C-alpha positions in Angstrom: -8.8 21.9 15.8 -9.7 20.0 19.1 -7.7 18.0 21.2 -9.3 14.5 19.9 -8.8 15.5 15.9 -5.1 16.4 16.8 -4.5 12.9 18.6 -6.3 11.2 15.8 -4.2 12.5 13.3 -0.7 12.0 15.4 -1.6 8.4 16.2 -1.7 8.0 12.2 1.5 9.3 11.7 2.9 7.2 14.3 1.4 4.0 12.8 3.3 4.3 10.3 6.7 5.0 11.9 9.6 2.0 11.8 11.9 4.1 13.8 13.7 3.6 17.1 12.0 6.5 18.6 9.4 9.2 16.8 7.7 12.6 17.9 5.1 13.8 16.2 3.6 17.3 16.5 0.8 19.2 14.8 0.7 23.1 14.8 -1.8 25.0 13.3 -2.8 29.0 13.0 -5.5 30.9 11.3 -4.3 34.7 11.3 -6.3 38.3 10.1 -4.6 41.3 10.4 -6.1 45.0 9.8 -3.7 47.4 8.5 -3.8 51.6 8.6 -2.0 54.4 7.3 -2.5 57.8 6.8 -5.8 57.8 8.7 -7.3 55.2 6.3 -7.6 51.3 6.4 -5.3 49.9 3.5 -5.3 46.4 3.8 -6.8 43.2 5.2 -5.3 40.0 5.2 -5.8 36.3 6.3 -4.1 33.4 6.6 -4.5 29.6 7.9 -2.0 26.7 8.1 -1.2 23.3 9.8 1.6 21.5 9.8 2.8 18.2 10.5 6.4 17.7 12.0 7.9 14.7 12.3 11.1 13.5 14.1 12.3 10.1 13.5 15.6 8.6 15.5 17.6 5.3 14.9 19.6 5.4 17.9 21.0 9.0 18.2 20.6 9.0 14.0 17.8 12.0 13.5 15.8 13.1 10.9 13.0 15.3 10.5 10.6 16.4 8.1 7.9 18.5 7.7 4.5 18.6 5.7 1.3 20.8 5.4 -0.5 19.0 3.6 -2.1 16.3 6.1 -3.8 13.4 3.7 -2.9 10.2 4.4 -0.9 9.7 1.7 1.2 13.1 2.6 1.5 12.2 6.2 2.6 8.6 5.3 5.1 10.1 3.4 6.6 12.5 5.9 7.4 9.9 8.3 9.2 7.8 5.6 11.1 11.1 4.4 12.2 11.5 8.0 13.6 8.2 8.8 15.2 8.3 5.4 16.9 11.4 6.6 17.4 10.0 10.2 19.1 7.0 8.7 21.6 8.9 6.5 22.4 11.5 9.5 25.6 11.8 11.4 25.0 10.7 15.1 23.7 13.5 17.2 25.2 13.6 20.5 23.2 15.9 22.3 19.9 14.0 21.4 17.4 12.7 24.1 15.2 10.3 23.6 11.6 10.7 24.0 10.1 11.5 27.3 7.6 9.1 29.0 4.1 10.5 29.6 3.4 12.9 32.2 1.0 15.6 33.2 1.2 19.3 31.8 0.4 22.4 33.6 -3.2 23.8 32.3 -2.7 27.2 31.1 -5.6 29.5 30.0 -4.6 31.4 27.1 -7.7 31.1 25.0 -10.8 33.6 24.2 -13.6 32.7 21.8 -14.3 36.6 21.0 -10.9 36.9 19.4 -11.1 33.5 17.8 -14.1 34.7 16.2 -13.6 38.3 15.6 -14.3 39.5 12.1 -12.7 42.0 9.8 -15.5 44.5 11.1 -14.9 44.3 14.6 -10.9 45.0 13.5 -12.0 48.0 11.4 -14.3 49.4 13.6 -11.6 49.9 16.3 -9.1 51.1 13.6 -11.7 53.9 12.9 -12.1 54.8 16.7 -8.2 55.2 16.7 -8.5 57.4 13.2 -10.7 59.4 14.6 -8.7 60.6 18.0 -5.8 61.2 15.5 -8.0 63.1 13.1 -9.4 65.2 16.1 -5.9 66.3 17.4 -4.4 67.0 13.9 -2.3 64.0 13.4 -1.5 61.1 11.0 -2.0 57.8 12.1 -0.5 54.2 11.1 -0.6 50.7 12.5 -2.6 47.3 12.4 -4.7 45.2 14.4 -3.9 41.8 14.2 -6.1 38.7 15.6 -4.8 34.9 15.8 -6.0 31.5 16.7 -3.8 28.6 16.8 -3.1 25.1 18.4 -0.1 22.7 19.2 -0.2 18.8 19.8 2.4 16.5 20.5 2.6 12.4 20.4 5.5 10.3 20.6 6.3 6.8 20.6 6.0 6.3 24.7 2.6 7.5 24.4 3.4 10.9 25.8 0.1 13.5 24.8 0.4 17.2 25.0 -2.3 19.6 23.6 -2.4 23.4 24.1 -4.2 26.0 22.5 -4.5 29.6 22.4 -5.5 33.2 21.0 -3.6 36.5 20.5 -4.8 40.0 19.7 -2.6 43.1 19.1 -3.1 46.5 18.4 -0.4 48.6 17.6 -0.7 52.9 16.9 1.9 55.5 15.6 0.8 58.9 15.7 2.8 61.2 13.2 3.1 65.2 12.9 5.4 67.1 10.7 8.7 66.6 13.0 8.1 63.9 15.8 5.8 60.9 16.5 4.6 58.5 19.1 3.6 54.8 19.5 1.8 52.5 21.9 0.4 49.1 21.9 -1.6 46.7 23.5 -1.5 42.7 23.3 -3.5 40.0 25.0 -5.1 36.6 24.7 -8.5 38.6 25.3 -10.1 40.7 22.7 -11.7 42.6 25.3 -8.4 43.8 26.9 -7.6 45.8 23.5 -9.1 49.3 23.5 -7.9 51.0 20.7 -9.1 54.4 21.5 -6.8 54.2 24.4 -3.9 53.2 22.6 -4.7 55.8 20.4 -4.5 58.5 22.7 -1.4 57.2 24.3 0.5 57.3 20.8 -1.4 61.0 19.9 -0.2 62.5 23.4 3.4 60.6 22.8 3.9 62.5 19.2 2.6 66.2 20.4 4.7 66.0 24.0 7.8 65.3 21.2 7.3 67.5 18.7 9.8 70.0 17.5 12.7 68.3 19.0 15.5 69.6 20.0 18.9 68.2 19.5 20.9 67.2 22.8 24.3 65.6 23.6 25.2 62.0 23.3 26.4 60.9 26.4 25.2 59.1 29.3 22.0 59.8 31.0 19.3 59.0 33.7 16.5 57.4 31.6 13.0 56.1 32.4 12.5 53.2 30.0 8.8 52.4 29.4 7.5 49.0 29.7 7.7 48.6 26.1 11.6 49.8 26.0 12.5 47.9 28.8 11.1 44.4 27.3 13.2 44.9 24.6 16.3 44.7 26.6 15.2 41.9 28.9 14.4 39.9 25.8 18.2 40.3 24.7 19.5 38.9 27.7 17.1 36.0 27.9 18.2 35.1 24.5 22.2 35.0 26.2 20.6 32.7 28.9 21.7 29.6 27.6 23.6 27.3 30.4 25.4 25.2 27.8 27.2 28.7 26.3 27.6 29.8 29.9 29.5 26.9 31.0 31.7 26.5 28.1 32.8 30.0 28.3 31.0 31.2 25.2 28.7 33.8 27.2 28.4 37.0 28.6 27.1 34.8 31.8 29.8 32.4 32.2 30.8 32.4 35.4 28.0 34.4 36.8 25.7 31.8 37.9 24.5 32.4 41.5 26.5 36.0 41.6 24.7 39.6 41.8 24.2 40.9 38.6 21.9 43.9 39.1 20.5 45.6 42.5 18.6 43.7 44.8 15.1 44.8 43.3 15.4 43.5 40.4 13.6 40.0 40.0 12.8 38.2 36.3 10.9 35.0 36.0 9.1 33.0 33.6 5.7 31.6 34.3 3.5 30.2 31.8 0.4 30.6 33.9 0.7 34.2 34.4 -3.0 35.6 33.6 -1.3 38.5 31.5 1.2 36.9 29.7 0.3 33.1 29.4 2.8 30.6 27.8 2.8 27.6 26.6 2.4 24.7 28.9 4.8 22.7 27.2 8.4 23.2 25.1 11.0 21.3 23.5 9.8 17.7 23.0 7.0 17.9 25.5 8.5 18.6 28.7 6.1 20.6 30.8 7.1 24.2 31.2 8.4 25.0 34.7 8.2 28.4 36.5 11.5 29.8 36.7 13.4 32.6 38.6 16.2 34.2 36.2 17.5 36.9 38.5 15.9 36.8 42.1 17.0 40.0 44.2 19.3 40.5 41.9 21.2 37.3 41.8 21.4 35.3 38.6 19.4 32.1 39.7 19.2 30.3 36.8 20.6 29.4 33.1 18.1 28.3 30.5 18.9 24.3 30.3 17.9 21.6 27.7 17.1 18.4 28.8 20.3 17.4 28.0 22.1 20.4 29.3 20.5 19.5 32.6 21.0 15.8 32.6 25.1 16.5 31.8 25.5 19.3 34.3 23.3 17.8 37.0 21.1 20.8 37.3 17.2 21.1 36.9 15.8 21.2 33.4 14.4 24.8 32.8 13.8 24.9 28.6 14.0 28.7 27.1 11.8 31.4 28.8 8.1 31.0 26.8 7.3 34.9 28.8 9.3 37.2 31.0 8.3 38.7 34.1 10.4 41.4 36.0 8.5 42.2 39.6 7.9 46.0 40.6 6.5 48.1 42.7 2.9 50.3 42.4 4.7 53.2 41.4 3.3 54.7 38.3 5.6 56.4 35.2 4.4 59.6 35.9 5.8 59.7 39.8 8.6 58.3 38.2 9.0 61.4 36.1 8.0 63.9 38.8 10.9 61.9 40.9 13.7 63.0 38.3 15.3 66.4 38.6 16.7 65.6 34.6 16.4 63.0 32.3 15.2 61.1 29.2 11.9 59.3 29.0 12.1 56.5 26.0 9.2 55.2 24.9 10.9 51.9 22.8 13.6 51.2 20.9 14.6 50.3 17.2 17.0 48.2 15.6 18.7 46.3 18.4 21.6 44.5 17.4 24.6 42.7 19.4 27.9 44.4 19.3 29.7 42.2 21.7 27.7 39.3 23.0 30.5 38.2 25.2 29.4 41.5 27.5 25.9 41.4 26.5 26.5 44.8 24.4 24.1 45.6 22.5 23.0 48.9 20.3 19.9 50.4 18.9 18.0 53.6 18.1 15.5 55.3 20.3 11.9 55.6 18.6 8.5 57.3 18.8 9.2 59.7 21.3 12.2 60.8 23.5 11.2 63.0 26.1 13.2 65.9 27.9 12.6 65.9 31.8 13.9 68.6 33.8 12.7 69.2 37.8 10.1 66.4 37.5 8.2 67.8 34.4 8.0 67.1 30.9 9.6 69.8 28.9 9.7 68.9 25.6 11.2 66.2 22.7 14.6 65.1 21.9 15.8 64.1 18.8 16.5 60.4 18.3 19.7 59.2 19.6 21.9 55.6 19.3 22.9 53.5 22.5 25.5 51.5 23.3 24.5 49.7 26.5 24.9 46.2 28.3 21.7 45.1 30.3 23.9 43.7 32.4 25.4 47.0 33.5 22.1 48.9 33.2 20.9 46.1 35.8 23.4 47.3 38.0 22.4 50.9 37.6 18.7 50.8 38.4 17.4 53.6 40.6 13.7 52.9 40.6 11.4 50.7 39.2 7.6 51.5 38.3 4.2 49.1 38.3 4.4 46.4 35.7 2.1 46.1 33.0 1.8 43.8 29.6 4.4 44.4 26.9 4.8 42.7 23.9 8.6 43.2 23.2 9.5 39.9 20.8 6.9 37.7 23.0 4.6 38.1 25.8 5.7 39.7 29.1 4.7 41.9 32.3 7.7 44.5 32.7 7.4 47.6 34.9 8.9 51.0 33.8 12.4 51.6 34.9 14.6 54.6 35.6 18.6 53.9 34.9 21.4 56.3 35.9 24.4 56.7 33.4 22.4 54.7 30.4 25.2 55.8 27.5 24.1 57.4 24.2 26.9 57.3 21.5 25.8 59.6 19.0 22.7 61.0 17.1 20.7 59.1 14.4 18.5 60.2 11.7 15.8 57.6 9.9 
């Protein structure tokens, strides 16, 4: 839906409003996914949906209603329902009124080729990946998904914002009789997805981890590949809430402005980053700022909503819309060559909180744990469970590699990272 079409529908919705304040959001997406398993395409699915969300407020009593049948009558009914809910709701003491009109940053996140990708485009890419797997005598599985979507917002003060984006993601798992390997690539641009290269990486990892041996569960020097590092960064990002920290309910309480990692560690969000663009507006239309969360090892910012920014007297940040960790030009191969003994970790699986107040996490390795001796890869290691806190890990970083796109729980650009004393608590099997 174009910006003009979206605004027309939002104006129609607001024309029915009798509330003191109202914000209406229209969001839509078209998703398609082609899956494969056992070296054969197994499924192709597609769906499309558009949803109107109405937020109505009488003073600080707020009601929200959603509808995805967008006839004029259904739109009017959604506005009426939101207002009915608001009238009967308890006061929301953290409610903030709609913002005044303002400009939002321009974020280039649209690719026509991705938006128009047909099933045969995905099928040909998958067939090229399957061919690599068959040539190497391994099994493969995964999916190739493409998506296009938009989001538009209009409030009763006249603030309008519109953004559209595309997404393409190819994931491949390669399997031998006793090992597996994994690789992925995500981008707004279809041309960035090289299914053959992704399959080669997955196959190579499966072959290098064949016949894995069991090792003692203890702290190890590890090299976390970008996917693994991005997963742990995501849990850190979910713990950035300033209100929780200021109220003493967070692992980051009392740490704002304090060192939490090595001086080489810098993590930020930038909605205009070309390799992992985020939304140009968040929450109720507030422009998405560029925020440096960790600056040279120091916790520089926490995530502030409009309400908590006003209450605390700090700048509005919103939540991270992407995660970018600065790095070097060192490839992961050089990190391996400079390691006397350690483990190379492809990614994690089933990560959960153990102690949120310490940001202590547990989870399992998956799809390739590789043993390193004297700078050389020597073979596979059986999967293990870890118990580790990113806050402790940040202080034990000994080297950082070259950043690359990673899509763990969202878009990011993250380097491989070498960490000392990463704690594994037991073996695991699944």
